[in-house]
C-alpha positions, 0 to 999 in steps of 0.5 A: 863666378856670380851665378844668377837665379837659375831657371827651374822647370815647373813641376806642375806643368806636365799635364798642361804640356800634354794638353798642348801637345794634343790640342794646337792653339788657334791664334791670329796674325800670321801663325795659323795653328801653333803646336808645342814640340816637347823634347828632353833636350834642346838638340832633340827639339831642333831635330824634331822640328827639322823632321817636320820641315819647320823652322824654330821660333826666335824669342821675338816670335815666341812673344808674338805668338803669346800676344796672338794667343791672348788676342784669340783666346783671352783669359783661356790663353795657353802659351803663357803657361809653359816656358818657350825655347828659341834659337835666339842666343846669348854669347858670353865673353869669358871673364867679363860682363859683356855679352852679345844678343844673337836674334837668330843663331845659326849655331843653335838652329843647326845644333847637331842631334845628340849634342851633350854639353850645357852650352856651345863653345864659341869664339866670342869676338867672331860672333855677330850680334848686338853687344851689351854689358850687364854691369851697365843695366838692370839684370838678374832682378825683377822689373817694373812695367816701365822698366821692362818697356825701356830695358835695352835687352828687351828692346833688342831681343824684340827686334827694336819693336817697342810697340810690340814689346809694350803690347806684350808687357801690358798684357802680362802685367794686366793679366797677372796683376803683378808689380814687378816681374819679367827680369833678364837673367844672365850669366857673367864672368864665365870661365870661357866664351860660351853660347846659350839659348834665350828662353821665354819663361812661363807665368810661374817664373814671371815671364823672364828672359832667361839666358842661363839655360842648360842646353843638355837638360832643358826639357825643351818646349818649342813652338811649331807654326803651320804658317811661318812669317 
């Protein structure tokens, strides 16, 4: 099985995370104050959100929260400095390059506390999502600004909102000055059908869309909004 580049949590971000936990980010749009929930695993993060009566953000909501942070705080943005977990999921078909994007996964949102596997076993054919094929697109590599704006995966996970995607892409490329980044990193030819979450990585990892994440050792970072959409 060919494995894409693995996401490695940045060792130098713990201080930044601690500050975010103590200092909610003030943003505009529909979010009000945004807090960061930190947990050792994905399931523990979901449990903390439920205790607070909060719904976990989707991948698209994480993107919008970063845009709002930039609009409100300019160069002092904070949400770009950490990776953001979500309840958007990628379901992989065993022994295949096919996968489905699930914009809000019920299985991820309702994962049981204490879940101790790297992924959720699923019946791929029964999963409701948008099916794509990684062999028919540009995956597991960095992308140019225009490639991101026109990438079928990015357009899909943002809910088809090309204007929002373009806004985020322009912010990121202008802010970092990079020529290539924001790749989509996925698995393929897995030994069984599996469901993993989709992570929006930090600036240090080029703001990639990472569907190769380990639910058990994810060192989760969820956003919690005072006002949900």
